[in-house]
C-alpha positions as CSV (number, residue, x, y, z in Angstrom):
1,M,-68.6,-47.5,-2.7
2,Q,-69.8,-45.3,-0.1
3,E,-66.3,-45.1,1.3
4,L,-65.0,-43.8,-2.0
5,A,-67.6,-41.1,-2.1
6,E,-66.6,-40.1,1.5
7,F,-63.0,-40.0,0.4
8,E,-63.8,-37.9,-2.7
9,R,-65.7,-35.5,-0.6
10,R,-62.9,-35.1,1.9
11,I,-60.3,-34.7,-0.8
12,N,-62.4,-32.0,-2.5
13,A,-62.9,-30.1,0.8
14,A,-59.1,-30.3,1.4
15,L,-58.4,-28.9,-2.1
16,Q,-60.8,-26.1,-1.5
17,R,-59.0,-25.2,1.8
18,I,-55.6,-25.3,0.0
19,A,-56.8,-23.1,-2.8
20,A,-58.3,-20.6,-0.3
21,G,-54.9,-20.6,1.6
22,V,-52.9,-20.0,-1.5
23,E,-55.1,-17.1,-2.6
24,G,-54.8,-15.7,0.9
25,T,-51.1,-15.6,0.7
26,A,-51.0,-13.9,-2.7
27,P,-50.0,-10.2,-2.5
28,A,-53.0,-8.1,-1.4
29,D,-51.8,-5.0,-3.1
30,G,-49.3,-3.5,-5.4
31,A,-47.0,-2.4,-2.5
32,A,-45.8,-6.0,-1.9
33,S,-45.3,-6.6,-5.6
34,A,-43.3,-3.4,-5.9
35,E,-41.1,-4.4,-2.8
36,I,-40.4,-7.8,-4.4
37,A,-39.4,-6.1,-7.7
38,R,-37.2,-3.6,-5.9
39,L,-35.5,-6.5,-4.0
40,K,-35.0,-8.4,-7.2
41,A,-33.4,-5.4,-8.8
42,E,-31.1,-4.9,-5.8
43,L,-30.1,-8.5,-5.9
44,A,-29.3,-8.3,-9.6
45,A,-27.3,-5.1,-9.0
46,E,-25.4,-6.8,-6.2
47,R,-24.7,-9.8,-8.4
48,Q,-23.4,-7.6,-11.2
49,Q,-21.1,-5.7,-8.7
50,T,-19.8,-9.1,-7.5
51,A,-19.1,-10.2,-11.0
52,D,-17.3,-6.8,-11.7
53,L,-15.2,-7.2,-8.5
54,R,-14.2,-10.8,-9.4
55,A,-13.2,-9.6,-12.8
56,Q,-11.0,-6.9,-11.3
57,L,-9.5,-9.3,-9.0
58,A,-8.7,-11.6,-11.8
59,A,-7.1,-8.9,-13.8
60,A,-5.0,-7.5,-10.8
61,P,-2.1,-9.9,-11.2
62,K,-2.1,-9.4,-14.9
63,A,-1.9,-5.6,-14.5
64,A,1.0,-6.0,-11.9
65,A,2.9,-8.2,-14.2
66,R,2.6,-5.9,-17.2
67,P,5.9,-4.5,-18.5
68,A,6.7,-0.9,-17.7
69,T,6.4,1.6,-20.5
70,P,9.4,3.4,-21.7
71,G,8.3,6.7,-20.0
72,E,8.1,4.8,-16.7
73,L,11.4,3.2,-17.1
74,E,13.0,6.7,-18.0
75,A,11.5,8.2,-15.0
76,R,12.8,5.4,-12.8
77,V,16.3,5.6,-14.3
78,E,16.3,9.4,-13.7
79,K,15.2,9.0,-10.1
80,L,17.9,6.3,-9.4
81,T,20.5,8.5,-11.2
82,R,19.6,11.4,-8.9
83,Q,20.0,9.1,-5.8
84,I,23.4,7.9,-7.0
85,D,24.5,11.5,-7.5
86,V,23.4,12.4,-4.0
87,Q,25.2,9.4,-2.6
88,G,28.3,10.2,-4.6
89,L,28.4,13.7,-3.2
90,E,28.0,12.3,0.3
91,M,30.8,9.8,-0.3
92,Q,33.1,12.6,-1.5
93,R,32.4,14.6,1.6
94,M,33.1,11.7,3.8
95,R,36.4,10.8,2.0
96,K,37.5,14.3,2.4
97,N,36.6,14.4,6.1
98,V,38.4,11.1,6.7
99,V,41.6,12.5,5.1
100,Q,41.2,15.6,7.3
101,L,40.7,13.6,10.4
102,R,43.8,11.4,9.6
103,E,46.0,14.6,9.2
104,N,44.8,16.0,12.5
105,L,45.3,12.8,14.3
106,R,49.0,12.6,13.0
107,A,49.6,16.2,14.1
108,L,48.1,15.4,17.6
109,R,50.3,12.3,17.8
110,R,53.4,14.4,16.9
111,A,52.4,17.0,19.5
112,A,51.8,14.3,22.1
113,A,55.1,12.7,21.4
114,D,56.9,16.0,21.7
115,K,54.8,16.7,24.8
116,I,53.8,20.1,23.4
117,P,50.1,20.9,23.7
118,D,48.9,22.8,20.8
119,S,45.4,24.4,21.2
120,D,45.1,25.1,17.5
121,Q,45.6,21.5,16.6
122,I,43.1,20.3,19.2
123,N,40.6,22.8,17.8
124,R,41.2,21.6,14.3
125,A,40.7,18.1,15.3
126,M,37.5,18.9,17.0
127,M,36.3,20.8,14.0
128,A,37.2,17.9,11.7
129,E,35.3,15.5,14.1
130,L,32.3,17.8,14.1
131,E,32.4,18.0,10.3
132,S,32.6,14.2,10.2
133,I,29.4,13.9,12.4
134,R,27.6,16.5,10.0
135,V,28.7,14.5,6.9
136,T,27.4,11.2,8.5
137,R,24.2,12.9,9.4
138,F,23.8,14.2,5.8
139,A,24.5,10.8,4.4
140,E,21.8,9.3,6.8
141,M,19.3,11.9,5.8
142,A,20.0,11.1,2.1
143,E,19.4,7.4,2.8
144,L,16.2,8.2,4.6
145,D,15.0,10.4,1.7
146,E,15.6,7.4,-0.6
147,I,13.6,5.1,1.7
148,I,10.7,7.6,2.0
149,A,10.7,8.1,-1.8
150,E,10.4,4.3,-2.2
151,L,7.6,4.0,0.5
152,D,5.5,7.0,-0.7
153,P,4.1,5.2,-3.8
154,L,3.4,2.1,-1.7
155,I,1.5,4.2,0.8
156,A,-0.4,5.9,-1.9
157,E,-1.6,2.6,-3.3
158,V,-2.9,1.4,0.1
159,S,-4.7,4.7,0.8
């Protein structure tokens, strides 16, 4: 029986030490409580922001797959029409230039066959070739403008 009393005394002493330790770890002032409250509020805000971002991420494919509005389609058609018009003009210039080059080459072949050098024909052939280079350059510039026009919206999205 005496052993039981000894065990009871030791258990009560241990419980008193535990209670004293728990009370010692409790916040001593309101500053710690305020810090805990602030951190809990920040955690709640971060969780809300994470939930919002997840919702946006889930909605992104749906927004990308949405059908274009009539206004967007009309703007796209107008833009493509302008590009086709520019390409058509460049093609006309190139065709005209090809015809001019062929005529000058025929004249130069005749002059070479007759063994008569004609400086005017040579100058015309050189001018036609120079114009051909210019037309090719304009066509390449128009193509680059189209590429840039397509890349600009993509770059704006990334920025």
